[in-house]
C-alpha positions as CSV (number, residue, x, y, z in Angstrom):
1,M,-0.1,0.0,-0.1
2,N,1.4,3.1,-1.0
3,G,1.7,6.3,1.2
4,R,-1.3,8.2,-0.2
5,I,-3.3,5.2,0.3
6,F,-2.2,4.4,3.8
7,L,-3.0,8.0,4.9
8,H,-6.4,8.0,3.3
9,A,-7.0,4.5,5.1
10,L,-5.8,5.9,8.5
11,A,-8.1,9.0,8.1
12,L,-11.1,6.5,7.3
13,V,-10.3,4.3,10.3
14,L,-10.2,7.3,12.6
15,L,-13.5,8.6,10.9
16,F,-15.3,5.6,11.3
17,A,-14.2,5.0,14.8
18,Q,-15.4,8.5,15.9
19,A,-18.8,8.0,14.1
20,S,-19.1,4.7,15.9
21,L,-18.7,6.2,19.2
22,A,-22.0,8.3,18.7
23,T,-24.1,5.9,16.9
24,E,-26.3,3.0,17.8
25,W,-28.2,1.3,15.0
26,D,-32.0,1.5,15.2
27,T,-33.8,0.3,12.1
28,T,-36.9,-0.8,10.4
29,L,-36.9,-3.8,8.2
30,Y,-39.3,-4.1,5.3
31,S,-40.5,-7.0,3.3
32,H,-38.7,-7.6,0.0
33,P,-38.3,-10.7,-2.2
34,R,-34.3,-10.4,-2.1
35,L,-34.4,-10.6,1.9
36,P,-33.4,-14.1,3.0
37,S,-36.2,-16.6,3.4
38,K,-35.1,-17.0,6.9
39,F,-32.7,-15.0,9.3
40,L,-32.1,-14.4,13.0
41,A,-32.3,-10.9,14.5
42,V,-31.5,-9.4,18.0
43,D,-33.0,-6.4,19.4
44,K,-30.8,-5.2,22.1
45,A,-33.0,-2.6,23.5
46,A,-35.8,-5.1,24.0
47,Q,-33.6,-7.9,24.9
48,E,-35.3,-10.0,22.4
49,F,-34.0,-12.7,20.0
50,S,-36.3,-13.5,16.9
51,I,-36.5,-15.9,14.1
52,L,-37.8,-14.0,10.9
53,T,-39.2,-15.3,7.8
54,Q,-39.7,-13.5,4.4
55,K,-42.8,-15.1,3.0
56,S,-44.6,-11.8,1.8
57,P,-44.8,-10.3,4.3
58,L,-41.7,-10.5,6.6
59,K,-42.6,-11.6,9.9
60,S,-41.3,-13.0,13.2
61,V,-42.2,-16.7,13.8
62,R,-40.8,-16.8,17.2
63,D,-39.6,-14.1,19.8
64,I,-37.5,-15.1,22.7
65,P,-35.9,-13.4,25.6
66,C,-32.1,-12.9,25.4
67,T,-29.4,-11.2,27.2
68,T,-26.6,-9.1,25.4
69,G,-23.4,-7.1,26.6
70,Q,-23.1,-5.6,29.9
71,R,-22.4,-2.2,28.3
72,L,-24.7,-0.2,26.0
73,G,-23.6,0.8,22.4
74,D,-22.1,-0.8,19.6
75,K,-18.8,-3.0,20.2
76,L,-15.7,-0.9,19.3
77,V,-12.6,-2.8,21.0
78,Q,-11.8,-5.9,22.5
79,G,-12.9,-6.2,26.3
80,D,-15.5,-3.5,26.2
81,K,-18.2,-5.8,27.0
82,K,-20.5,-4.5,24.2
83,T,-22.4,-6.6,21.6
84,P,-21.5,-5.6,17.9
85,E,-24.3,-4.3,15.8
86,G,-24.7,-5.2,12.1
87,V,-25.0,-8.2,9.8
88,Y,-23.2,-11.3,10.8
89,F,-23.3,-15.0,9.8
90,V,-23.4,-18.2,11.9
91,Q,-19.9,-20.0,11.4
92,R,-19.6,-23.0,13.6
93,H,-21.7,-25.2,15.9
94,L,-19.9,-25.9,19.3
95,Q,-21.1,-28.8,21.5
96,G,-19.4,-30.4,24.5
97,G,-16.9,-29.1,26.8
98,L,-18.7,-25.9,27.6
99,N,-19.2,-24.3,31.1
100,Y,-22.9,-25.1,31.4
101,T,-23.6,-22.2,33.5
102,L,-22.4,-19.5,31.3
103,Y,-22.8,-21.1,27.9
104,G,-25.5,-23.9,28.3
105,D,-24.7,-27.1,26.3
106,Q,-24.1,-25.5,22.8
107,A,-23.1,-22.4,21.2
108,F,-22.7,-20.9,17.5
109,T,-19.9,-18.6,16.7
110,L,-20.5,-15.5,14.6
111,D,-18.3,-14.0,12.2
112,F,-17.3,-10.8,14.2
113,P,-15.3,-8.7,13.3
114,N,-16.8,-8.5,9.6
115,P,-15.3,-6.7,6.7
116,I,-17.1,-3.5,7.7
117,D,-15.9,-3.7,11.3
118,R,-12.3,-4.2,10.3
119,I,-12.7,-1.0,8.0
120,K,-13.9,1.0,10.9
121,G,-10.9,-0.6,13.2
122,K,-13.1,-2.5,15.5
123,T,-11.2,-5.2,17.5
124,G,-12.2,-8.3,19.6
125,Y,-13.4,-11.6,18.8
126,G,-15.3,-14.6,20.0
127,I,-18.9,-13.5,19.9
128,W,-21.3,-16.2,20.2
129,L,-24.9,-17.1,20.2
130,H,-24.9,-19.5,23.1
131,G,-27.2,-20.9,25.8
132,R,-27.1,-20.0,29.6
133,G,-27.5,-22.6,32.4
134,K,-28.8,-20.0,34.8
135,P,-31.6,-17.5,34.9
136,L,-31.3,-14.6,32.1
137,V,-30.3,-11.2,33.4
138,P,-30.7,-8.3,31.1
139,R,-27.3,-7.1,29.9
140,D,-25.3,-9.8,31.4
141,T,-22.7,-11.2,28.8
142,Q,-19.3,-10.1,27.7
143,G,-20.6,-9.2,24.3
144,C,-22.3,-12.5,23.3
145,V,-26.1,-13.1,22.7
146,A,-27.3,-15.5,25.1
147,L,-30.7,-17.5,25.4
148,T,-31.5,-20.0,28.2
149,A,-30.1,-23.3,27.5
150,A,-33.6,-24.7,27.1
151,D,-34.6,-22.1,24.6
152,L,-31.5,-22.4,22.5
153,N,-32.0,-26.3,22.4
154,S,-35.5,-25.8,21.2
155,I,-34.3,-23.9,18.1
156,E,-31.0,-25.9,17.4
157,T,-32.5,-27.1,14.1
158,E,-33.4,-23.6,13.0
159,V,-29.7,-22.5,13.3
160,S,-27.0,-23.6,10.8
161,P,-23.7,-22.3,9.5
162,G,-24.2,-19.4,7.1
163,L,-27.4,-18.3,8.6
164,P,-27.5,-14.6,8.9
165,V,-28.0,-12.8,12.2
166,V,-29.0,-9.1,12.3
167,I,-28.0,-7.5,15.6
168,T,-29.5,-3.9,16.2
169,H,-29.8,-1.5,19.1
170,S,-33.7,-1.6,18.3
171,M,-35.7,-2.9,15.4
172,E,-39.0,-2.8,13.8
173,I,-40.8,-4.7,11.2
174,G,-42.4,-2.4,8.7
175,E,-46.2,-3.1,8.0
176,K,-45.9,-2.6,4.3
177,P,-43.5,-3.9,1.5
178,A,-40.4,-2.0,0.9
179,S,-40.7,0.9,-1.3
180,G,-38.8,4.1,-2.3
181,E,-34.9,4.3,-1.7
182,Y,-35.0,1.1,0.3
183,A,-36.4,-1.0,-2.4
184,S,-34.4,0.6,-5.3
185,D,-31.3,-0.3,-3.3
186,F,-32.1,-3.9,-3.1
187,D,-32.9,-4.0,-6.9
188,A,-29.7,-2.0,-7.6
189,L,-27.6,-4.4,-5.4
190,A,-29.1,-7.5,-7.2
191,L,-28.3,-6.0,-10.6
192,A,-24.8,-4.9,-9.3
193,V,-23.9,-8.6,-8.4
194,E,-25.0,-9.9,-12.0
195,N,-22.9,-7.1,-13.7
196,W,-20.0,-8.0,-11.3
197,A,-20.2,-11.6,-12.3
198,Q,-20.5,-10.8,-16.0
199,R,-17.5,-8.6,-15.8
200,W,-15.5,-11.4,-14.1
201,E,-16.5,-13.7,-16.6
202,T,-15.6,-11.7,-19.6
203,R,-12.1,-10.9,-18.0
204,S,-12.9,-7.2,-18.4
205,G,-10.7,-4.4,-16.8
206,S,-14.0,-2.8,-15.6
207,F,-14.2,-5.6,-13.1
208,F,-11.9,-3.8,-10.7
209,D,-14.2,-0.8,-11.0
210,C,-16.7,-2.5,-8.9
211,Y,-14.5,-2.1,-5.9
212,D,-13.3,0.6,-3.5
213,P,-9.6,-0.1,-3.4
214,V,-8.9,1.9,-0.1
215,K,-11.7,0.0,2.1
216,F,-11.2,-3.3,0.3
217,S,-7.5,-3.1,1.5
218,L,-8.6,-2.2,5.1
219,S,-11.3,-5.0,5.1
220,D,-9.3,-7.9,3.7
221,S,-6.3,-9.8,4.5
222,V,-4.5,-8.9,1.1
223,S,-4.3,-5.4,-0.4
224,F,-6.4,-4.2,-3.3
225,E,-3.2,-4.1,-5.4
226,A,-2.4,-7.7,-4.5
227,F,-6.1,-8.9,-5.3
228,K,-6.0,-7.1,-8.6
229,A,-2.7,-8.4,-9.6
230,H,-3.7,-12.2,-8.8
231,K,-6.9,-11.7,-10.8
232,E,-5.1,-10.4,-13.9
233,R,-2.8,-13.3,-13.7
234,L,-5.7,-15.6,-13.7
235,F,-7.3,-13.7,-16.5
236,H,-4.1,-14.2,-18.7
237,R,-3.7,-17.9,-17.6
238,Y,-7.1,-19.2,-18.5
239,D,-8.7,-19.2,-22.0
240,W,-12.0,-18.8,-20.5
241,I,-13.7,-18.3,-17.2
242,Q,-17.4,-18.7,-16.3
243,V,-19.2,-17.3,-13.2
244,L,-22.6,-18.3,-12.4
245,V,-24.6,-16.7,-9.5
246,D,-28.0,-17.8,-8.2
247,D,-30.3,-16.9,-5.4
248,I,-29.0,-13.4,-4.6
249,R,-30.0,-12.1,-1.1
250,V,-29.6,-8.7,0.2
251,L,-29.5,-7.5,3.9
252,P,-29.2,-3.8,5.0
253,G,-26.8,-3.1,7.7
254,P,-26.0,0.2,9.7
255,D,-24.2,1.9,6.9
256,Y,-23.8,-0.7,4.3
257,Y,-25.5,-3.8,2.6
258,V,-24.6,-7.4,2.5
259,T,-25.3,-9.4,-0.7
260,Y,-24.8,-13.2,-0.6
261,F,-25.5,-15.8,-3.1
262,T,-24.5,-19.1,-4.5
263,Q,-21.5,-18.9,-6.7
264,Y,-20.1,-21.5,-9.3
265,Y,-16.8,-20.5,-10.9
266,R,-15.4,-22.5,-13.7
267,A,-12.2,-22.3,-15.7
268,P,-10.3,-25.1,-17.8
269,N,-10.0,-28.1,-15.4
270,Y,-11.0,-26.0,-12.3
271,V,-14.1,-25.5,-10.5
272,T,-15.1,-24.1,-7.2
273,Q,-18.7,-23.4,-5.8
274,G,-19.9,-22.2,-2.5
275,I,-21.5,-19.1,-0.8
276,K,-20.1,-15.7,-1.7
277,R,-20.9,-12.6,0.6
278,L,-20.2,-9.1,-0.9
279,Y,-20.2,-6.1,1.4
280,W,-21.4,-2.7,-0.2
281,Q,-21.2,0.9,0.5
282,K,-22.0,4.0,-1.7
283,D,-19.2,6.2,-3.0
284,A,-19.3,9.9,-3.0
285,S,-21.3,9.8,-6.3
286,G,-23.9,7.4,-4.9
287,E,-22.8,4.3,-6.8
288,F,-22.6,1.0,-4.8
289,R,-18.8,-0.1,-4.5
290,I,-17.7,-3.5,-3.0
291,V,-15.7,-2.9,0.2
292,G,-15.4,-6.4,1.5
293,R,-16.1,-10.0,0.9
294,G,-16.5,-13.4,2.5
295,W,-16.5,-17.0,1.3
296,E,-18.1,-20.1,2.6
297,N,-17.7,-23.6,1.2
298,S,-21.2,-25.1,0.8
299,P,-22.5,-28.6,-0.1
300,V,-25.0,-26.7,-2.4
301,T,-24.1,-27.6,-6.1
302,L,-25.0,-25.6,-9.2
303,D,-23.9,-28.4,-11.6
304,A,-27.5,-28.9,-12.7
305,L,-28.1,-25.2,-13.2
306,Y,-24.9,-24.5,-14.9
307,L,-25.4,-27.4,-17.4
308,E,-28.9,-26.3,-17.9
309,R,-27.8,-22.7,-18.8
310,S,-24.9,-24.1,-21.1
311,Q,-27.3,-26.3,-22.9
312,A,-29.6,-23.6,-23.6
313,E,-26.7,-21.6,-25.1
314,I,-25.1,-24.3,-27.0
315,A,-28.1,-26.0,-28.6
316,P,-28.6,-23.0,-31.3
317,V,-24.9,-23.1,-31.8
318,L,-24.9,-26.8,-32.6
319,D,-27.8,-26.4,-34.9
320,A,-26.1,-23.3,-36.7
321,W,-22.9,-25.6,-37.0
322,R,-25.0,-28.3,-38.7
323,K,-26.7,-25.8,-41.2
324,A,-23.2,-24.3,-42.1
325,W,-22.0,-27.8,-42.7
326,L,-24.9,-28.6,-45.0
327,A,-24.7,-25.3,-46.9
328,Q,-21.1,-25.9,-47.6
329,D,-20.4,-22.5,-45.9
330,L,-16.6,-22.8,-45.2
331,D,-16.2,-19.5,-43.5
332,G,-19.4,-20.1,-41.3
333,Y,-18.2,-23.7,-40.6
334,A,-14.9,-22.8,-39.5
335,S,-16.1,-20.1,-37.2
336,F,-17.6,-22.6,-34.8
337,Y,-14.1,-24.0,-34.0
338,Q,-11.6,-22.7,-31.7
339,K,-8.4,-21.7,-33.2
340,K,-6.5,-24.7,-31.6
341,A,-9.3,-27.0,-32.2
342,K,-8.8,-30.8,-32.8
343,Q,-10.9,-32.8,-35.0
344,D,-9.9,-36.4,-35.0
345,G,-6.2,-36.4,-36.4
346,R,-6.3,-32.7,-37.5
347,I,-5.2,-29.9,-35.2
348,G,-6.1,-26.2,-35.8
349,R,-9.0,-24.5,-37.4
350,Y,-7.3,-24.2,-40.7
351,A,-6.4,-27.9,-40.9
352,I,-10.0,-28.5,-40.2
353,L,-11.1,-26.0,-43.0
354,D,-8.6,-27.5,-45.5
355,H,-10.0,-30.9,-44.9
356,K,-13.6,-29.9,-45.3
357,R,-12.9,-27.9,-48.5
358,N,-11.1,-30.7,-50.3
359,L,-14.0,-33.2,-49.0
360,W,-16.8,-30.9,-50.4
361,K,-15.1,-30.5,-53.7
362,R,-15.3,-34.4,-54.2
363,S,-18.8,-34.7,-52.9
364,A,-21.1,-32.1,-51.3
365,P,-23.1,-33.0,-48.4
366,Q,-26.7,-33.8,-48.8
367,R,-28.2,-34.5,-45.4
368,V,-26.5,-34.0,-41.7
369,G,-28.8,-35.6,-39.1
370,L,-28.4,-35.4,-35.5
371,E,-30.4,-37.6,-32.9
372,K,-30.0,-38.8,-29.2
373,V,-28.2,-35.5,-28.4
374,H,-26.6,-35.6,-24.8
375,Y,-25.0,-32.8,-22.8
376,R,-22.6,-33.4,-20.0
377,I,-20.0,-31.3,-18.0
378,A,-16.5,-32.4,-18.9
379,S,-13.2,-31.3,-17.5
380,D,-12.3,-29.1,-20.1
381,G,-15.8,-27.8,-21.2
382,I,-19.3,-29.0,-22.1
383,E,-19.3,-32.5,-24.0
384,V,-22.1,-32.8,-26.5
385,S,-22.6,-36.4,-28.0
386,F,-25.1,-37.7,-30.5
387,I,-25.6,-40.2,-33.2
388,Q,-24.7,-38.4,-36.6
389,N,-26.4,-39.5,-39.9
390,Y,-24.4,-38.3,-42.9
391,E,-25.4,-38.6,-46.6
392,A,-23.3,-37.1,-49.5
393,R,-24.7,-36.3,-53.2
394,N,-22.5,-38.9,-54.6
395,G,-24.5,-41.7,-52.8
396,Y,-21.9,-42.0,-49.9
397,A,-23.6,-42.5,-46.3
398,D,-22.3,-43.2,-42.9
399,R,-23.7,-43.3,-39.3
400,G,-21.6,-42.9,-36.2
401,K,-21.3,-41.4,-32.7
402,K,-19.7,-37.9,-32.7
403,K,-18.5,-36.0,-29.6
404,L,-18.0,-32.2,-29.6
405,V,-16.4,-30.6,-26.6
406,F,-17.6,-26.8,-26.5
407,I,-15.8,-24.1,-24.5
408,P,-16.9,-20.5,-24.0
409,D,-15.3,-17.8,-26.1
410,R,-15.6,-13.9,-26.0
411,D,-18.0,-14.2,-29.0
412,G,-19.8,-17.3,-28.0
413,W,-19.3,-21.1,-27.4
414,K,-16.6,-22.7,-29.7
415,I,-15.7,-26.3,-30.5
416,L,-12.6,-27.4,-28.9
417,R,-12.4,-31.1,-29.6
418,E,-14.4,-33.4,-32.0
419,T,-14.1,-37.1,-32.5
420,W,-16.2,-39.5,-34.3
421,S,-16.5,-43.4,-34.4
422,R,-18.6,-45.4,-36.8
423,I,-21.5,-47.4,-35.8
């Protein structure tokens, strides 16, 4: 981080720390389709823990007494005995070996400090949602959120890693659905996530414009410069990248928003999928910028959705390839192949083109029929297999099994590899 960025970052830390001293987060949550279908909420003023569901309208399905930090206000530093305010996520489920009087027989860890907390210079760790083996006393923890052991045990199946927990000074649920700026922010953020994924997928330099470099450097384990350099190396290493996002959810925080969604990332011979979290704040011009990120491995898989999307995109390409072949359109036919494509023993688009040119001079195609078309995910692309029925105008005919491996390219799907075997 250069000197100018360091001074800017230091100024931000001091500014946020001073602002935090004077504010508590009082909020009203409104129903919106992008809210999580279920999340937890803590109202520190009311000393109440709630399970909220978003099924139009947003409502609490259970309210339970709780106790929070001994001191009022948002948590700022380690040991201040305050409960943090903001949007957090359940991380681990702890069972066994706990002091029953203080923690009951189980606890769920939260991800404090989150990226926004780190930007603001907050310190501390070990914020849990846990049980209590003794009667609750209001504001009686070191900063955690505690329910009676019996109450926490009764909702154990409702709490799992990745579940959001919104902690406020005070909270109300709006009677009407979201409207105005609140609703437009939700819609804008969902679109921003889709644009971010599209820029990443196309390896566009504008991908980095989605971020606030200074705040990202404060919130992350690496500087923005290191993050950018790493991404640029991957952009050059891989011939293609695909990023699929699904089930985008949005939650408002005190002065930020969190989006989280299932992410499927694919490059040649490499796949990762899990839950991605992006933390957003508005810049001076009112545009949302990413200031932090989070990642959680998840058993949820998007393989089926990815294949479905790929099939919908490849099917018309496959048909156009067949028609170009039948029409003896050399340029059109060649355009469906990647530059280094392999077709049986031929390597490269021009070798494939020369073969077809010579073949069509001897006998033009009369019929190219495809049947039993099947799509599957291959290590280096999408494999499309089918039975091919070919007839030439000179009377020649054959029937065989063909496999085409398609890969994404900047201007659509291209054939990387083609094999055929006679039936």
